N, C-alpha and C positions, 0 to 999 in steps of 0.2 A: 695132522690135527692133534693137539695136545690132549692129555687126559682131562684137564680142567674144562676145556671146551666141549669135549665129548660128553661130559655129564650133563650139560645144559643145552646142547644142540646136536641134531642128527639129521642126515639126509635120507629121503626115501621117496618112493612113488606110491601114491595112495589112490584108491578108487574114487572116482568123482563123487559118488553118492555118500561117501563117508565124511564129507566136509560140509560145513554150514557157514554162511556169512556171519560176520561180527555185527553186533547191535550198535557199535559205535563208529563204524566205518562210513565213508562217503556213500552217497546214493549211486546206484548203477548208472552207467553211461546210457545215452539214447541207443535204441536198438540198432540204428544204422551204423553207429560207431562200433558196437559190439560185433555186428555182422562183418564189418571190415576186418576186425581182429581175427574172427573165426576163419575168414578166407585165407589168411596167412598161416593158419595152423593145420590146414588140410594138406593132403598129399604127403603125409609122413613127417611134416616139419614139427608139429606138436607145439607145446609150450616151451619157449627157449629159456625163460627166467623162472626159477622155482618160486612157489608161493611160500610165505612164512605162516606157519600154523602153530597152534598150541593145543594141548589136550583140552577137550571140552570141559569148561568149568562146571562144577556140580549144580550151580543155580540155573544152568541152561538145559539140564537133562529133561526137565518137565516140558518145556516149550518145544524142544526138538522132537520129543516123543509124540506130542500132539500133532505136529506138522509133518511127520514122516508117513508116507502112504503105506497102507497095509501090505505086508509081504516084503517090504524093503528093509534092509538092515539099518539099524539106528546109527546116526552119525557119531563119530568118535572124536573128531577134532574141529576146532573153530579157526576160520581164516582170519589172520591178523592183517596181512598185506597180500595183495594180488587178487582181490575179489573180482575185478573186471576180467582178468585172465581166466578165472574159474567160470564166469558166465559165458565168455566166448568159447571156452572148451566144450561146454554143453551144446552150444550151437554147432560146433564142429564135430559133435558126436564122439569126443574123446572118452575113452574108458577110464584113464587115469592121468594124473598130472604129477610133475615133480614137486616136492615140498621140502622145506627145512623146518624141522620140528624143534621148537624152543620152549623152555620152561619160563613162562612169563606171567606176572601178576596182571591184574586189570590195569593198574597204572602204567606198567611197562608196556603192555599191549597198546594202550592209547598213545603213548609217546612214539612207538614204532609207526603207528598209522599216520600220525600227524607229520612226522619227519619225512616219511616217504611221499605223502600227498602234496606237501608244500613244494617239493621239487618238480611237480608236474606242471606243464605249461597250460593245461586245460583246467587247472584248479581255479575256481572263481574267487573273487575278493570276499564274497559272503562265506563261502566254504572255509576259506582260510581264517576269517574272523571267528567263525563258529568253532573251528578246531583249536585255536588259541584259547578261546573262552573255556572249552571243555578241559583243556590241560590245567588252566589256572584253578578252575572250580573243583574238578575231581581229584587232581593230583596235588592240590594245594601248593602250586608253584607261583612264584612272583613273576612279574613281567620280565625282569632281568634273566631269570632262570629259563623261561620259555624262549626268550630271544637267543640265549646261548645254545639251547638244544636244537633249534631249527635254523640257526645261522642267519638270523635277521637282527635288526636293531631294535632296541626297546621302543623307540618311536614308531617303527613299522608295526609292532605288535599292537600298540594302543590304537593306531589309526585303523587297522583292519577290524579290530573289535568294535570300534566306534561305528562302523558302517552298519552294524546290526541294529542301530537306533533309527535307521531310515524308515520312513513310513512306506506303506505299501505302494503308493503312487510313485514315490521317488525311487524306490527299489526297482520298480518296473522300468523306469526311465534308464537306470543304470544297466539293467539286464538287456534292454533293447538297444543299447548303444547311443541313446539320446544325450547322455552325459558320461564323462569318464570318471574314474575312481577319485581323481583329485577334486572335481566338482562335487561328487557325491559326498566326500568327506566334509566339505564346507557346509553342505546341507545337513548332514548328520549331526553337526555340532549345534544346530538350532533345535532346542528341545520341544518347542511348541509346534503342534501339527499344522495349524493354519499358517503360521509364519513360514514353515518349511515349504508348504505348497505355494505360498506367495513368492518365495525366492526361486523356485524351480524354473519357471519360464525365463527368468532373467539370466540364469546361468546356462540354460540350454539353447538360448537364441543363437542362430548362426547367420552368417552373411550369405550373399549370393554365390560365393565360391564353395560354400559348405563348411567353412571354418568357423570356429567359435568367435562371436563378436567381442567377447571379453577374454583377455588372456587370463592365465591362472592367477597372476598377481593382482590384476584389476578385479577379478571375481572375488578374491579374498578381501580386497579393500571395500568392495560394495557390501559384502556381508558384515564386515566390521562397522561400516558407517550406518547401514540401515537396519541391522538386526542385532546390534549389541549396544549396551549403554555403560558408560563409565560410572562406577559406584562412587568415585571421589566427588562427583558433582551432585550426588543424590541429596534432596532436601530432607530426607528422613535419616534417622540413625540406623546404620546398617546392622548393628548388633542387637537391635531391639526385636526380641522374639515375640512380643505381644502385639505388634502392629498388625501383622497377618499371621496368626498362629500356625496355620498349615504350611506357610512358607519358611518360617524359622529364621535363623541367623544368616545373613548374607555372607559373612566371613567363612562360615563352615559349609556353605551350600555347594553341592556338586555341580551346579550350573555356573559357577564362578570360574573364570579362566585359571586362576591360581590353584584351583583344586587339582588340575592335571596339566602341568606346564608342558609336558611332551606333546600332548594333543593340540595345544594352542601355542606352539613355538613361534608361529608367524604373527601372533598378536602381542602388541607392546603393552605390557601392564598385566598385573595379576588381579586387579580389582575391576574386572570387566564382567558385566552381567550378560549372559547369553539368552536370557528369557525376558524380553521387554514386557510381555503382558503381566508377568509377576511383578516386575519393577513398577509398572503403572498402578497395579492394585495397591502396592505399598504407598506409592505416591498419593493416591486418592485417600487412603486411610489416614495418612499423616496430615493431609490438608484438612480433612474433616475434624481431626483431633485438635489441630491448631485453632480452627475457627471456634470450636466449642469452648476451648480454654480462654480465647480472647473475649468472647461474649460473656463468659462467666466472670471475667476480670473487669468488665466494663470498658474494654478497649474499643477504639474505632477501627473498623475493618473496611478497606476500600477495595472493591472488586469490579470486574466487568468493564463496561465502557468507561466508567469514571477512572479506573486504574489505567486504562489505555490512553486516556487523555492526558493524565499526569506523566505517563511514561511511554511516549509514542514510539521509541526505538529501544533496542537492547543495549546500545553502547553509551547512551547518555544517562543523565541522572533522573531524579523524580522532581518535577516542578513544584517548588514551594516547600520541599522537604529535603532533609539530609539523611542518608542511610547510616545507621549506627555501626554496621558490621562490614562496611566497604571503605577501605582506606582512600579511595578516590574522592570521597566526600569529606575527608578530614584535612585540616590545615597542616597536619604533620604526616609522617609516614605510617602512623598507627591509626587503626580504626577509632572512631569516636567513642565506642563503648569502652575501650581500654583507657582512653584519656579520662572519661568521666568516672570510671571505677565504680564504687558502690553507691555513688550519689543517686543513681536511678532508683535503687531499692530503698535507700535511706529516706529519700523524699517522696517515695511512692509515686514516681513519675510514670504515667501510663503512656507507653509508646503507641503509635498508630501502625497498623499492619496494612501493607499494600500488596495485593496479589500481583506477582510478576506476570504481565500478559505475554511475555516472550519465553517464559520457562514454567510450564505447567506445574502447579503444585507448590511453587516457591512463594513463601510469604516473607516480605521484607520489612523489617522493623525500622521505622523512621520517626523523626521529630521535626517540627518546624525550625527553620534556621535561627529565628530569633530566640527560641527556647534553648537551642543548643548553645548559642553564644552566652546566654544568661547562666546556664549550668557550668560552662567552662570557666567563667569568671568566678563563680562560687567555688569551683574546685581549685582555683589558683592559677589556671592557665590563661593569664591575661593576654600574653602575646598571641596565643592560638585564637582567642576570642576576637582580638583586634584584626588578625589576618582574615578570619571568617567574615567579620563585618565588612571589611574592605572588599572582599570577594563578592559579597552580596550586593554591595553598592555598585560594583562594576557590572554585576548581572542585571541590576535594575536599570543602569544606563543602557546596557545592550538591549534590554527589553523595550525601553523607550524608543531607541533607534529603530528597532524592529517594528514597533507599533506605528511609528511615523512612516516607515517604508510601506507597511501594509495599507495605511490610509491613502498614501499616494497611488498605490496599485489599485485600490478600490475606486478611487476617483477616475483614474485613467480608463479602467475597464468599464466603470459605471456610465460615463458620458457616452461611450461608444454604444453600449447596450441601449441607453436612452435614445440615442440618435437613430438606431435601427428601429426601435419601437415607434418613434414619431414618424419616421419616413414611411414605414410600412402602413401605418394608419392613414397617412396622407395619400399614399398610393392607392389604398382601397377605396378612399373617398373620391378619387379623381374621376372626372368624366370619362365614360367609355370611349375607346378609340374605334371609330367606325371603319377605318381602313388600315390595313397593316401589310407590310411586305412579306413578312414571315408567317407561314401558316401555323395553326395550332399543333399539328403533328410534328413539325420541325421544332417548335418550342418545347414540346414534351421530350423530344430526343435530347435537346440541349440540357433541359432540367435533369434528365436521368444521368447524363454524363457528369453534371456537377455533383449529383448525389454519389456517383461511383467514386469521385475523387475525394469525398469527405471521409474523414476517419470515424471510428466508432463513437467517440465522444461528441463530435459535431452532429452526427445523425441522431443521437439521443437528444441533444439540445433542440434540434429542429422539430423532432416529434413532440417534445414538450411544448414548444412554441405553438405548434399547430394542433395540440391536444389529440395526438394520434395514438397515445398509449405508450407503454414501455416494451412491449413484446415485439421482437424482430423489427427494430426501427428502420433499417434500410429498406426492407420489403414494404413496410407501412408507407414510407415516403414514395416509393415507386408506384404503389397502388393509388396513392392520393394524386400523384401527377397524372396518371391515366384517367382518373375519374373527375378531376376538378374542371370547372367550367372556364377558368381563366389561367392557362399555363404561363402566360407572359408575366403575371404578377408573381407566380411561384419562382420563375427564373430570376426575377429581380431580387426576391427574398434570398435565394440561394447565393447570388452574387454578393449581396450585402453581408450575409452571415459568414461567407468564406473569408471576408476581410474585416471582421468585427473585433478580432483579437488584438490586445495591446502587447506589443513586443518591445520591451524596454531595452533589449540588447542592441537595437538598431540605433544608428546615429540620429535618424529622423523616424521615430516610431509611426508617424502618420503615413509614411510611405507604404506601410503594410495595410492601410485602410483605404486605398484608392477607390475600390469598388463601392464601399459604403459611402464615402464622401461624394463620389460622382453622382450616385443615385439620389442622395439627399439634396445635392445642389440642383439637380434637374427638377426635383419636385418642390423646391423652395423651402426646404427645412433648414432652419438656422442652427449652426453648430454651437454657437455661443449660448443660445437658449437651452440647448441640451446640457451644456456644461453647468450653467447656472442652476438648472433643475436638479442636477446630480449633487452639486455642493449643498443645496438646500436640504436634500434628502439625507445627506451624510450628517449635517448639523442636527437635523431632527432626531436621527438615530442616536447621536451622542448624548442628546439631552434626555432620552428615554432611559430611566434607571433599569439596570439589569439585576435580577435577583442573585444575591451572593450564595455561594455554596454553604451548606450547614457547617457550623463550627465544630472543632474537634470535641468529642464527647468526654475524653479523659482530662485529667488535670494537666497532663503533659502538654496539652495544646496551648497553655499560657493564654495570651490574648487571642481573641477570635481571629482565625486565619481565613483569608479568602483564597480559594483555589483559583489560580489564574490560568485561564485557557485562552490562547490567542485564536480568534476566529476572524476570518476575512469577511467583512460585511458585504452583503449582496445588494448592490445599489440598483433599484428599479427592475430587478429580475422578475419579480412577481407582476409588476405593472406591465413589463414587456410581454410576459406570457398571456396575461388577461387581455391586453390590448390586441395582440396579434390574433389570438384565438377568437376574440369577438369580431375582429375584422373579417377573418376567414368565414365565420359563421354567417355574418351579414352578406358576404359575397355569395355563399352557397344559397342563402335564402332568396337573394335577388335572382339567382339562376333558376330557382325552383318556381318563381312566380311567372305565369304566362304574361307575355307582353307583346304588343304588336311590333313587328319588325320594322326598322326604319326604311324609308323609301330608298329604292335602289338608285344609285348614282351612275349616270352614263359614263363609261370609260372607253377610251380608244381601244380598238381590238388588239393593239400591240402592247398594251400595258400589262405588267405582271402582278398588279395589285388586284385584290378581289373585294367585292362588297359583301358584308356579312352582318349578322345581328350584332348589336352592341355588346361589349364585354359584360359578362355577368348576367346576360338576359337570355331567356329561352324564346324560341319562336312561338307564335301564338297558338293556343290550343283551339280545336274546332269549336264552333259555337254549340250551345246546348241544343240538343235535338238534332244536330247534324249527323251526317252519315259517318259511321265508325269504320276506320280503316282496318282491314284484316290483320295488319301488322300490330295494331294497337291491341286487338283481341288476343293475339298470340302473346304479347308482352304481359298482359294482365294475367293470363293463365300461367305464364312462366313464373312471375314473382309470387303468385299465390301458392303455386306448387312448391317452389323452392323456399318460400318464406324468407326471401332475401331480395333487397331492392338496391342494386348498384348499377351505374352506367356501364361498368365493365361487364357485368352479367348480360345486359341487353346486347352489347356489342358482340360478345363471344357467342352467345346462344342463337341470336337472330341474324348474325352476319351483317350488321349495319355499321355505319360510321359514327363518329362522336356526335356530330350535329344532330343526326337523326335520333340517336339514342337519347340525347338531352330533350329533344322534342317529345319523344314517347314518354319519357319520365315525367315531363310537365303535364302531359295528358293524364297519366296515372294518378298524379297528385291532385289534379282538378277533379277527377272522378271519385276521390276519396279512397282509392286503392292503397296508396302509400302516404306516409306522413311527410312533412317538411324535414329538412336536415336538422339534427340536433347539434349541440356544441362540438361534437366530434365529426360533423359532416356525414352522419349516418341517418338513413331513412328507415322507418319501421313499416312492415306490411300490416295494414289495418284490417285485412280480410282474412279470416281463418280458412284453412284447407277444407 
C-alpha cells in the first residue's frame, strides 16, 4: 500500500456498537434475508467482505448521542457501504466486523453507496431511480456524469428516475409484478393521474397463457395513440401563455416530448403533448376566445348539428362554402386566403366560421363559392375564378344527378312501404277465418323465428309500426306475439316487412319483394294503385315550399345563400305507421269485446283441423248475475294486486292457455276491472289495491 493511499484509507476491525448506519443508504433488507446472511456468518466464518466506513461527521454527533442506550459507548464511525452485513452481524452475535476506513465527504460517500448498490441484483428500479436522483440533486451532477460513474447509459439514468413519477396504484402494480419496468416507464410518462390509471389495465392485461396481450412495441404505440397529442395540429397557438396561464408555453413545457428526447426516444417528433387534459383545456379556451371575437366582429358562426349537416365527414369539403386556409378548396395549389391577399381586410369581408364537427375546437373560416369567385376576379385571378365557376357548375350537375337518384330511391321504397300499409290494413279488415290448419301456438313460434332473423333496424321499424315503443324492440315484439289475439296476422306482417326493402343492386329488384307481393296479391291489393299514390305524395311534397336557411349575417355572404342539405323524402312512412297501429288497435279492441262463439262445425274424427272462435274475437263472457268461476276471481285478485293486466301474466301465474286467458281477460273487462286496449295494446287496471 502506498503512502498516498495510506493517508486516506486504512483497514481495521471495529466493535459492532461503534458503527451507525448512514442516513442516505438503502433501507434494510427484510428480516428473512438478513437472517439467511447471519446463518452464513456463524460458526466462525464472520463477515467475509469488509465494510466501508468513515469518521462520524460532526453533524451526526447529536442524533447518535440521543439514540445510544445509556451505558453504551458512543459510535465513532458511520457505515458508507455494507449496512446489510452489519445488520446480519448483529443477528449472528458478532462482536466486531472488518472495516475499511476512508476519508470521504458527504458527496463522495453518496457516490460510493450508489455505485455499490447499483451492482446488486436485488436493487429495485425505484431504489435505483432514487439513488440517481440523489446524486444529481445533492452532488450537482449531470445525467452524463451519473451515467459515467455507475456504468450505465444516459437514457438508462433518465428512465429509472422517470419511474419515480408513477402514481401509488401503478407503483404497486410494478412491485407486485403485474407489469414490468418497460410498461411502468410507459405509464410514468403520462403526467395525469387519471390517465395513468386508465392506461394501467390496458398494459397489464394478459392472455390465458399468462403472457402480456400487448408486446412492448404495441404497448408503446397504444400509449402514443390514445394518451398523446401532436401539437402541430393544435387549433391554438402553442406559444400563447395567456390562453391558460397556469399551463404556460407548450414549447417550453416539461410535458412535451422534445423537453427530454432521451426519455421519449421511441416517440417520433418533439412536438408531442403527453398531457391530453391540459391540451383540451387550451383547446376549449381557444374555442371560446374565437367565438367571442367572431360575435364581436358580427361574423356568422355555424356550430352543432347545422355544422355536421354541412360537413358530414372529415375528408370532404363544406357544402355551399369554400375553406380559405385549405388548398383542397382552391383552384390552384395555394390556399384561397393567399390568392385573395389583403382584399379581405381592405373590403372588410366578414368570413363565416364553421365549427369542425370532426376535430373538436377547430373553427374553419369559409366563404360562399360565388363570393370567392367574385373576389378572385376583383383580385385579377380571372383564370382561377373561371376554374372555380366551372368546378361549381360540375358540382351542381352532380348534385342534380344525386337528387334525381334520391327521388328514384324514394319512389321505389315508397311504393313498397305504401303497399305494405294497404295490404296490412286490408288484412286486418278481412273476415275472420273460422278454421285453420295451423294452431295459434305454432303461428307464434313461426312469428318468433321471423323476429329472431330480423336485424336491429328491422325490429325497431316493426316496433314503430306496431307502436310498441323504442326500448328493447326485439323483446317488445316477442311479448306482443305472445299476447296478441291473432298471431296469423302478425306472421303475415313479418313476412311482408322482411321483403319490403328496395334492393337496387339486383337485376330484378322485385325478386327481393316476393313475400310482400304474394300477400298483397292474395288480399287483392293493387300494386299499381300503391305506385300511383306514392307518385302523388312525392309531387305534393315537391310543391310544398321548404324554409330556407338564414342568410349569412356578414357582408361577406354576398347574395343570400341557401344551405343545401340533401334529405331522402319519406314517402307514406307516417301513413304506414298510423294505418298499421290503428289496425292493430282495432284488432285488439275486437279481441277485447265479448262475442258469442260461432256454432261448432261437425268434422270427421280423422281431420286435423279444429273449430275455434273467429279471429280477433273473445269467447262470450258469462251473463250478468251468472255464477262466477273461481279462476275468474283469482284473475281479478291477481291483476288488482299486481296493478298489471296482460294475457301473459294470466297464463304464467294461473297456468292456463292462451284461449282461456283471453276469455278471462274479456270477463275482467266486462266487469270493469280492466280497461280496453289503448293505441299500444296496453290495458290499465281500473281498480286500486
